[in-house]
C-alpha positions as CSV (number, residue, x, y, z in Angstrom):
1,M,6.6,12.6,-13.7
2,T,3.8,10.2,-13.2
3,R,4.2,8.4,-9.9
4,K,2.9,5.0,-10.6
5,I,3.2,2.6,-7.8
6,R,0.9,0.5,-5.9
7,I,-2.7,1.0,-5.1
8,P,-4.2,1.6,-1.8
9,A,-7.9,2.0,-1.4
10,L,-9.3,-1.2,-2.7
11,L,-8.9,0.3,-6.1
12,A,-7.2,-2.8,-7.0
13,V,-5.1,-4.5,-4.7
14,G,-2.2,-4.5,-6.9
15,A,-4.0,-1.8,-8.0
16,V,-6.2,-2.3,-5.3
17,A,-5.1,0.3,-3.1
18,V,-6.3,2.4,-6.0
19,S,-3.1,2.7,-7.6
20,M,-4.3,5.0,-5.5
21,I,-1.6,6.3,-3.6
22,S,0.8,4.9,-1.7
23,A,1.8,5.8,1.6
24,C,4.2,8.3,0.5
25,G,2.5,11.6,0.6
26,G,0.0,10.8,-2.0
27,K,2.5,9.4,-4.5
28,S,1.5,6.2,-6.2
29,D,2.6,3.1,-4.7
30,N,4.6,0.7,-6.9
31,G,1.6,-1.2,-7.9
32,N,0.5,-2.9,-4.8
33,T,-1.9,-0.8,-2.9
34,A,-5.3,-1.8,-2.5
35,N,-8.4,-0.4,-3.9
36,P,-11.0,-3.0,-4.1
37,S,-13.2,-1.1,-6.5
38,E,-11.2,-2.3,-9.5
39,S,-10.8,-5.8,-8.2
40,A,-14.2,-6.6,-6.9
41,K,-15.2,-10.1,-7.6
42,G,-18.9,-9.5,-7.3
43,S,-21.3,-8.3,-4.7
44,P,-20.2,-8.9,-1.1
45,T,-21.6,-11.7,0.9
46,A,-21.2,-12.4,4.6
47,S,-18.6,-14.9,5.5
48,S,-17.6,-16.6,8.7
49,A,-15.3,-15.0,11.2
50,P,-11.9,-16.5,11.8
51,S,-11.8,-19.1,14.5
52,G,-11.9,-17.4,17.9
53,S,-12.3,-13.9,16.5
54,S,-14.7,-11.6,18.2
55,S,-15.7,-8.0,17.8
56,A,-16.4,-7.6,21.5
57,S,-13.1,-5.8,22.1
58,A,-14.2,-3.1,19.7
59,S,-17.5,-2.5,21.5
60,P,-18.0,0.3,24.0
61,S,-21.6,-0.9,24.5
62,A,-22.2,-0.8,28.2
63,E,-20.8,2.6,28.6
64,A,-21.8,4.1,25.2
65,K,-23.5,7.4,25.4
66,K,-27.0,7.4,23.9
67,D,-28.1,8.9,20.6
68,I,-24.6,9.3,19.2
69,T,-24.2,9.5,15.4
70,L,-20.7,8.7,14.2
71,Q,-19.6,10.1,10.8
72,F,-17.6,7.5,8.9
73,W,-15.8,8.6,5.8
74,T,-14.1,6.2,3.3
75,I,-12.3,6.5,0.0
76,S,-13.7,5.0,-3.3
77,L,-15.5,2.0,-1.8
78,S,-19.0,2.9,-3.0
79,P,-21.0,1.5,-4.8
80,N,-19.0,-1.7,-5.2
81,F,-18.8,-2.4,-1.5
82,D,-22.1,-1.0,-0.3
83,D,-23.4,-4.3,0.9
84,Y,-20.3,-5.1,2.8
85,I,-19.8,-1.7,4.5
86,N,-23.5,-1.3,5.3
87,G,-23.6,-4.9,6.7
88,R,-20.7,-4.2,9.1
89,I,-22.2,-0.9,10.2
90,R,-25.5,-2.7,11.0
91,K,-23.6,-5.2,13.1
92,F,-21.7,-2.5,15.0
93,E,-25.0,-0.6,15.7
94,D,-26.6,-3.8,16.9
95,E,-23.8,-4.4,19.4
96,N,-23.8,-0.7,20.5
97,P,-27.3,0.4,21.2
98,G,-27.7,4.1,21.0
99,V,-24.8,4.5,18.5
100,K,-25.6,5.1,14.9
101,V,-23.2,5.4,12.0
102,K,-23.6,7.6,8.9
103,W,-21.3,6.5,6.1
104,T,-20.0,8.9,3.4
105,D,-17.7,7.7,0.6
106,L,-15.5,10.2,-1.2
107,P,-13.2,10.2,-4.2
108,Y,-9.5,9.9,-3.3
109,D,-8.6,13.3,-4.7
110,A,-11.3,15.0,-2.6
111,M,-10.7,13.4,0.8
112,E,-7.8,15.5,2.2
113,N,-9.2,18.9,1.3
114,K,-12.7,18.0,2.5
115,L,-11.4,16.6,5.7
116,L,-9.3,19.7,6.5
117,T,-12.2,22.0,5.6
118,S,-14.6,20.0,7.9
119,I,-12.1,20.1,10.8
120,A,-11.6,23.8,10.4
121,G,-15.3,24.3,10.3
122,G,-16.0,22.4,13.5
123,N,-17.7,19.5,11.7
124,A,-15.1,16.9,11.8
125,P,-16.1,13.3,11.0
126,D,-15.4,10.7,13.6
127,V,-13.6,7.9,11.6
128,V,-11.8,8.5,8.3
129,N,-10.1,6.2,5.8
130,L,-6.7,7.6,4.8
131,N,-3.5,6.2,3.4
132,T,-0.3,6.5,5.4
133,G,1.0,9.6,3.7
134,M,-2.2,11.5,4.4
135,T,-2.3,10.1,7.9
136,M,1.2,11.4,8.7
137,T,0.5,14.8,7.2
138,L,-2.5,15.2,9.5
139,A,-0.7,13.7,12.5
140,G,1.9,16.4,12.0
141,K,-0.8,19.0,12.3
142,N,-2.0,17.4,15.7
143,A,-5.3,16.6,13.9
144,L,-5.5,12.9,14.8
145,V,-6.1,10.9,18.0
146,D,-3.0,9.0,19.3
147,M,-4.1,5.3,19.4
148,N,-1.2,4.5,21.8
149,K,-2.8,6.8,24.3
150,E,-6.5,6.4,23.8
151,A,-7.1,2.9,22.4
152,T,-6.9,-0.1,24.6
153,E,-4.1,-2.7,24.5
154,E,-6.8,-5.3,23.4
155,Q,-7.7,-3.1,20.5
156,R,-4.1,-2.3,19.5
157,S,-2.8,-5.9,19.8
158,I,-4.7,-7.5,16.9
159,Y,-2.6,-6.0,14.1
160,F,0.8,-6.9,12.7
161,E,3.2,-4.7,14.6
162,S,5.1,-3.5,11.5
163,L,1.8,-2.4,9.9
164,Y,0.5,-0.8,13.1
165,N,3.7,1.2,13.4
166,S,3.5,2.5,9.8
167,A,1.6,5.5,11.3
168,K,4.0,6.0,14.1
169,L,5.4,9.5,14.9
170,G,7.7,9.6,17.9
171,D,6.0,7.4,20.5
172,S,2.6,8.0,19.1
173,V,0.6,5.9,16.5
174,Y,-2.2,7.7,14.7
175,A,-4.2,5.0,12.9
176,F,-5.4,1.4,12.9
177,P,-4.1,-0.3,9.7
178,W,-6.8,-1.6,7.4
179,Y,-6.3,-3.3,4.0
180,Y,-3.4,-3.3,1.6
181,G,-1.9,-5.1,-1.4
182,L,1.4,-6.9,-2.0
183,N,3.0,-8.0,-5.2
184,A,3.9,-11.4,-6.5
185,F,6.3,-12.1,-9.3
186,I,4.3,-13.0,-12.3
187,Y,6.0,-14.3,-15.5
188,N,5.3,-15.7,-18.9
189,K,6.5,-19.3,-19.2
190,E,6.6,-19.2,-23.0
191,I,8.8,-16.1,-23.2
192,Y,11.2,-17.6,-20.6
193,E,11.5,-20.8,-22.6
194,K,12.1,-18.9,-25.9
195,A,14.9,-17.0,-24.1
196,G,16.5,-20.3,-23.0
197,L,15.7,-19.7,-19.3
198,D,14.4,-22.3,-16.9
199,P,10.8,-21.3,-16.0
200,N,11.2,-23.3,-12.8
201,K,14.0,-20.9,-11.7
202,P,12.4,-17.4,-11.3
203,P,14.7,-14.7,-9.9
204,T,15.2,-14.6,-6.2
205,T,17.1,-11.3,-6.2
206,W,16.9,-8.1,-8.2
207,E,20.3,-8.8,-9.7
208,E,19.1,-12.1,-11.0
209,L,16.0,-10.3,-12.4
210,K,18.3,-7.9,-14.2
211,Q,20.4,-10.7,-15.7
212,Q,17.3,-12.6,-16.8
213,A,15.9,-9.4,-18.4
214,I,19.2,-9.0,-20.4
215,T,18.9,-12.5,-21.6
216,I,15.3,-12.1,-22.6
217,K,16.0,-8.9,-24.5
218,E,18.9,-10.5,-26.3
219,K,17.1,-13.7,-27.3
220,T,13.6,-12.5,-27.9
221,G,13.7,-8.8,-28.4
222,K,11.1,-8.4,-25.6
223,Y,11.5,-6.6,-22.3
224,G,12.1,-8.6,-19.2
225,F,10.2,-6.3,-16.9
226,V,8.9,-2.8,-16.4
227,P,10.1,-0.9,-13.3
228,T,7.6,0.8,-11.1
229,Y,9.6,3.6,-9.7
230,N,9.1,4.9,-6.2
231,P,12.5,6.4,-5.3
232,P,11.9,7.0,-1.5
233,A,10.4,3.6,-0.8
234,D,12.8,1.7,-3.1
235,L,15.8,3.3,-1.3
236,Y,14.4,2.5,2.1
237,F,13.7,-1.2,1.3
238,S,17.2,-1.3,-0.3
239,G,18.7,-0.7,3.2
240,V,19.0,3.1,3.1
241,P,18.1,4.6,6.6
242,M,16.5,7.7,4.9
243,I,16.3,9.6,8.3
244,S,18.0,9.5,11.7
245,E,16.3,8.1,14.7
246,D,15.9,11.6,16.2
247,K,14.2,12.7,12.9
248,K,16.7,15.6,12.5
249,K,19.0,14.3,9.7
250,M,18.3,12.9,6.3
251,I,20.4,9.9,5.5
252,I,20.0,9.3,1.8
253,N,23.5,9.5,0.2
254,T,24.8,6.1,1.2
255,P,26.7,3.2,-0.6
256,E,23.5,1.2,-0.6
257,A,21.7,4.1,-2.2
258,L,24.3,4.6,-4.9
259,E,24.2,0.9,-5.7
260,W,20.5,1.0,-6.2
261,V,20.5,4.2,-8.3
262,K,23.3,3.0,-10.5
263,W,21.5,-0.3,-11.0
264,N,18.4,1.5,-12.3
265,K,20.5,3.9,-14.4
266,E,22.3,1.0,-16.2
267,L,19.0,-0.7,-17.0
268,Y,17.6,2.5,-18.5
269,D,20.7,3.4,-20.4
270,Q,21.2,0.0,-21.9
271,K,17.5,-0.1,-22.9
272,I,16.9,-3.3,-20.9
273,V,13.7,-1.6,-19.7
274,P,11.4,0.4,-21.9
275,K,12.2,4.1,-21.8
276,E,8.5,5.1,-22.0
277,S,7.9,3.4,-18.7
278,L,9.4,6.5,-17.0
279,S,6.2,8.5,-17.6
280,A,3.7,5.7,-18.2
281,D,0.6,5.3,-16.1
282,A,-0.2,2.5,-13.7
283,N,-1.8,0.3,-16.4
284,Y,1.2,0.4,-18.7
285,A,2.9,-2.8,-17.4
286,T,-0.3,-4.8,-17.2
287,D,-1.2,-3.8,-20.8
288,K,2.3,-4.8,-22.0
289,Y,2.2,-8.1,-20.2
290,Q,-1.2,-9.2,-21.4
291,S,-0.2,-8.3,-25.0
292,G,2.9,-10.5,-24.7
293,Q,5.4,-7.7,-25.0
294,I,7.1,-8.1,-21.6
295,A,8.0,-11.3,-19.8
296,T,7.1,-10.4,-16.2
297,L,4.7,-8.4,-14.1
298,T,5.0,-7.5,-10.4
299,T,1.5,-7.1,-9.1
300,G,-1.3,-8.6,-7.1
301,A,-4.2,-10.9,-7.9
302,A,-6.4,-8.0,-9.0
303,F,-4.5,-7.0,-12.1
304,L,-3.9,-10.7,-12.8
305,S,-7.6,-11.2,-13.1
306,R,-7.6,-8.5,-15.8
307,V,-5.0,-10.5,-17.8
308,K,-7.3,-13.6,-17.4
309,T,-10.2,-11.7,-18.9
310,N,-8.3,-9.9,-21.7
311,A,-5.6,-12.3,-22.7
312,K,-6.5,-15.9,-21.8
313,K,-3.5,-17.4,-23.8
314,V,-1.0,-15.3,-21.8
315,Y,-2.8,-16.1,-18.6
316,D,-2.6,-19.8,-19.3
317,N,1.2,-19.4,-19.8
318,T,1.5,-17.5,-16.5
319,L,3.6,-18.7,-13.5
320,V,3.8,-17.1,-10.1
321,A,6.6,-16.8,-7.6
322,K,7.6,-14.7,-4.6
323,M,8.9,-11.2,-5.3
324,P,12.7,-11.0,-5.5
325,A,14.1,-10.0,-2.2
326,M,15.2,-6.5,-1.3
327,K,18.1,-6.1,1.2
328,T,15.8,-5.4,4.1
329,G,13.7,-8.6,3.5
330,K,10.6,-6.4,3.8
331,Y,7.8,-6.0,1.2
332,H,6.3,-2.7,0.5
333,A,2.6,-2.5,1.5
334,G,0.5,0.3,0.2
335,L,-1.6,0.6,3.3
336,M,-5.0,2.1,3.9
337,N,-5.8,3.1,7.5
338,L,-8.7,4.2,9.7
339,V,-8.0,7.3,11.8
340,V,-10.0,9.3,14.4
341,P,-9.7,13.1,14.1
342,S,-8.9,14.9,17.3
343,A,-11.8,17.2,16.7
344,S,-14.3,14.3,16.9
345,K,-16.6,14.7,19.9
346,N,-16.8,10.9,20.4
347,H,-13.3,9.6,20.7
348,K,-14.2,6.3,22.6
349,E,-17.0,5.3,20.3
350,A,-15.1,6.4,17.2
351,I,-12.1,4.3,18.2
352,A,-14.4,1.4,18.8
353,L,-15.9,1.7,15.3
354,A,-12.4,2.0,13.7
355,N,-11.3,-1.1,15.6
356,F,-14.5,-3.0,14.7
357,M,-14.2,-2.2,10.9
358,T,-10.5,-3.4,11.0
359,N,-10.9,-6.4,13.3
360,D,-10.3,-10.1,12.3
361,E,-13.9,-10.8,11.4
362,S,-14.4,-7.6,9.3
363,Q,-11.1,-7.9,7.5
364,L,-11.5,-11.6,6.7
365,E,-15.0,-11.0,5.3
366,F,-13.6,-8.1,3.2
367,C,-10.8,-10.2,1.8
368,K,-13.3,-12.9,0.7
369,I,-15.0,-10.2,-1.4
370,V,-11.9,-8.6,-3.0
371,N,-8.3,-9.4,-3.5
372,I,-6.7,-7.6,-0.6
373,L,-4.8,-8.6,2.5
374,P,-5.7,-8.1,6.1
375,S,-3.6,-6.2,8.6
376,T,-4.6,-8.4,11.6
377,K,-2.6,-11.5,12.6
378,K,-5.5,-13.8,13.1
379,A,-7.3,-13.0,9.9
380,A,-4.1,-13.4,7.9
381,A,-3.6,-16.9,9.4
382,D,-7.1,-18.1,8.2
383,P,-7.1,-21.1,5.9
384,F,-8.7,-19.0,3.3
385,F,-5.2,-17.7,2.4
386,S,-3.5,-21.0,2.2
387,Q,-6.1,-23.4,0.9
388,A,-6.6,-22.3,-2.7
389,G,-6.5,-23.7,-6.2
390,D,-3.6,-24.2,-8.6
391,D,-4.4,-21.4,-10.9
392,P,-2.2,-18.2,-11.1
393,E,-4.7,-16.0,-9.2
394,S,-4.9,-18.6,-6.3
395,K,-1.2,-18.9,-6.2
396,T,-0.8,-15.2,-6.1
397,K,-3.2,-15.0,-3.2
398,I,-1.2,-17.6,-1.3
399,I,2.2,-16.0,-2.0
400,T,1.2,-12.5,-1.0
401,A,-0.4,-13.8,2.2
402,E,2.9,-15.5,3.0
403,E,4.6,-12.2,2.5
404,A,2.3,-10.4,5.0
405,A,4.3,-11.0,8.1
406,N,7.2,-9.1,6.5
407,A,5.0,-6.3,5.0
408,Q,5.6,-2.7,6.0
409,D,4.5,0.7,4.7
410,F,7.2,3.3,4.1
411,T,7.1,6.5,6.1
412,L,9.7,8.9,7.5
413,G,7.6,9.4,10.6
414,V,7.6,13.2,10.3
415,K,5.1,15.8,9.3
416,D,5.0,17.1,5.7
417,E,7.0,14.1,4.6
418,G,5.6,14.3,1.1
419,K,7.1,17.8,0.7
420,I,10.4,16.6,2.2
421,L,10.7,13.7,-0.1
422,E,9.8,15.7,-3.2
423,P,13.4,16.2,-4.3
424,L,13.8,12.4,-4.7
425,W,10.9,12.3,-7.1
426,K,11.8,15.5,-8.9
427,N,15.4,14.6,-9.5
428,W,14.8,10.9,-10.4
429,Q,13.7,11.7,-14.0
430,K,16.6,14.1,-14.4
431,M,19.0,11.3,-13.3
432,L,17.6,8.7,-15.7
433,L,17.7,11.1,-18.6
434,G,21.3,11.9,-18.0
435,Q,20.8,15.5,-16.7
436,M,22.6,14.5,-13.5
437,T,24.8,11.6,-12.4
438,P,23.7,9.1,-9.8
439,E,26.1,10.7,-7.4
440,Q,24.7,14.1,-8.0
441,Y,21.2,12.7,-7.7
442,L,21.9,11.5,-4.2
443,S,23.9,14.4,-2.9
444,E,21.5,17.1,-4.3
445,S,18.4,15.3,-3.2
446,E,19.7,14.7,0.3
447,A,20.7,18.4,0.6
448,A,17.3,19.6,-0.6
449,A,15.4,17.2,1.6
450,Q,17.5,18.2,4.6
451,K,16.7,21.9,4.0
452,L,13.0,21.1,3.9
453,L,13.3,18.9,7.0
454,D,15.1,21.7,8.9
455,E,12.3,24.0,8.0
456,V,9.7,21.6,9.3
457,N,11.6,21.0,12.5
458,A,12.2,24.8,13.0
459,A,8.4,25.3,12.6
460,G,7.8,22.9,15.5
461,G,7.4,19.7,13.4
């Protein structure tokens, strides 16, 4: 089954995050990850730092060893962001005499294998851009530096705590959070009015969304929305623990989980959502929205700009609201991170570079180039995110920035979590197609995931 979900690496911040992957072991991320490549607004230009921001805390200058070259690897940022990345590198080098940075950009699909090969060959890069799933996989192999041990409190304190802890394993944290995307609720005013719904009353809960979708289908023949399935993350944000605090027991088969699974099953069985969405790619919902075939879209400003370009009439009828609330009150952020491999020979300088590239100044400048969100508290509070126009893209930017304080990436916090969560993905399609009941889906997926977790723990995970 195609795992569409949000985008991490600036591929499109709704897609940004590249549709790329989410933080779930390389699975797609529900549409809100960030990959700037697809959402670039133009060539990067320097912008002012947020008030009071400084890159000094990221600088090892006085104590830096001379003639160091740091290898910095990113995912899918070149050529769209060459000016921005090279500009930040120059500033870091200016502030750290004797330290040079060599930047290498890789396709998403190539990053993990190339990184593991380089580490095994004794040629590990110093700073690497990974999503949370990849980060946790490598952390489980003891391949990354623990920022809680080796970074300073000043370096660690600039980030939203929930985002910083997305890469937490036990008492250790293995990454500095970088950029990500969040979704807004985007809907077609004309379709709402034709269905007899009040466009000024968008849904605030998923149950309200379901009831509005039923009305839209009955009155207009169009679909209300297209689900972007991500079973592990959806269950977690619905209030399902997923795993015990000691990381030894999977907790999936709960009343909250059954409620969520049945909710989705009913939508599918009653044809309230399009059946082809089960295997559609990440562009499916956007294409259907801009062609006027569905009433709503859950995405970020990046995909909305595509609607503006391709379907101006639909764009002009577009309204924007906050996403309907999940039970936890959290919003799923498809996060991209910067990590330092343990095999780097320059931990202090590498940590400084990773912190510099993700500090307030760097992130705010990046956000002014592409529709992504910053993981630092000061950058997120900048007026850039609250003082915008009245058009749908501007409203989307404001709304997603407001959601940032409650943003969190999903992770089990164990090694090999992608493998452990695989039964939830594998069985989801079977459940929707009627090959197993919702109850069987949860019980069998939990048992299979538990078996895999036991194997990981027995192997020293």
